C-alpha positions, 0 to 999 in steps of 0.5 A, a space after each residue: 124917492 118921488 122927487 128923484 123919479 120926477 126929476 129923472 122924468 123931466 130930463 132925457 139923457 145918457 143916450 148913445 149910439 155906437 156904430 161898428 164895422 164888420 169886424 165888430 170894431 167901433 168906428 163912430 158914435 153919437 153921444 148925448 152930451 147935453 140932456 133934453 129938458 123942458 124949459 121952465 113952465 113948459 113941457 117942451 125943449 126950447 131953442 134957448 136951451 136945446 139938447 145936444 149930441 156929439 158925433 165921435 170918431 176913434 182917436 187914432 188906433 185906440 178904441 177907448 179914446 174918441 174925438 169929436 167930429 160934429 155937434 148936433 143941437 135939437 129943440 121943439 119949435 113953436 109955430 103954425 106947424 109943430 116942428 123939430 128944430 136942429 142945427 149941425 156943425 163940424 167941430 174944428 180942430 181947436 174945439 167944439 166952441 169954434 164949430 163950422 155951421 153945416 145945416 140948420 132947419 125945422 122938420 115937421 114933427 108929425 110927418 117927419 122929413 129929410 135931413 140933408 147936407 148939401 154944399 150948394 144949399 149951405 153956401 146959398 143960405 150963408 151957412 158955410 162959405 168957408 168950406 170947399 166942395 160942391 154937390 150932395 153930401 148926405 141925406 137921411 129919412 126921419 119918421 114922424 113923432 112916435 114912429 119907430 123908424 129905420 133911417 135910410 142914409 145916402 152919402 155922396 161918394 166923394 165924401 167917403 174914403 173908407 167905412 169909418 167916414 160912412 159910419 160918421 154919417 150913419 151916427 149923425 142920422 141916428 142922432 137926428 132921428 132919436 132927437 125926434 123922440 128926445 124932443 117929444 113933449 114931456 106930457 107924453 110918454 116915450 116908447 118903452 125902449 127909450 124910457 131908460 138910459 140906453 146904449 144902442 149898437 148898430 152892426 
């Protein structure tokens, strides 16, 4: 049993966030599809082997079937400033392998920061010359490591036509926020509410 506990303690997996509308129907979700595990001989999640989330939306009228909207990868960066590295891409219709890169950056682990999607920034950085549109898309606050945060999410009005659209951005902000915990060094203990496989709901 000791070996089983040690293996379980060396991976963070099974986390899921479900977003519901005011009637209680699920309208978006963030599901950890690739466990966050330390690289060999290390206690950190490396860029070469990141953990990953799928941001999901209901597939038609069925609440039991979902389709991917975006994919978020996260890892722990080495360098002069300890950082959370992340990459987000929209999932193309023909599958997650052919995603459209939207955002890629590093956030200070101790101070936290702002996760932001902006068409101008995307084009200037060469991330997404194929996407039409302009201006601010979304931004959300992320607290530093070990802090219980309540992300403040802002979304550009032109990118939201219904509550389900806004819910996708909320699910994404929850995933990047929880990635700060998932990428915590494995020599440190997680907050107790994250020590087991969790299913978290937000009304």
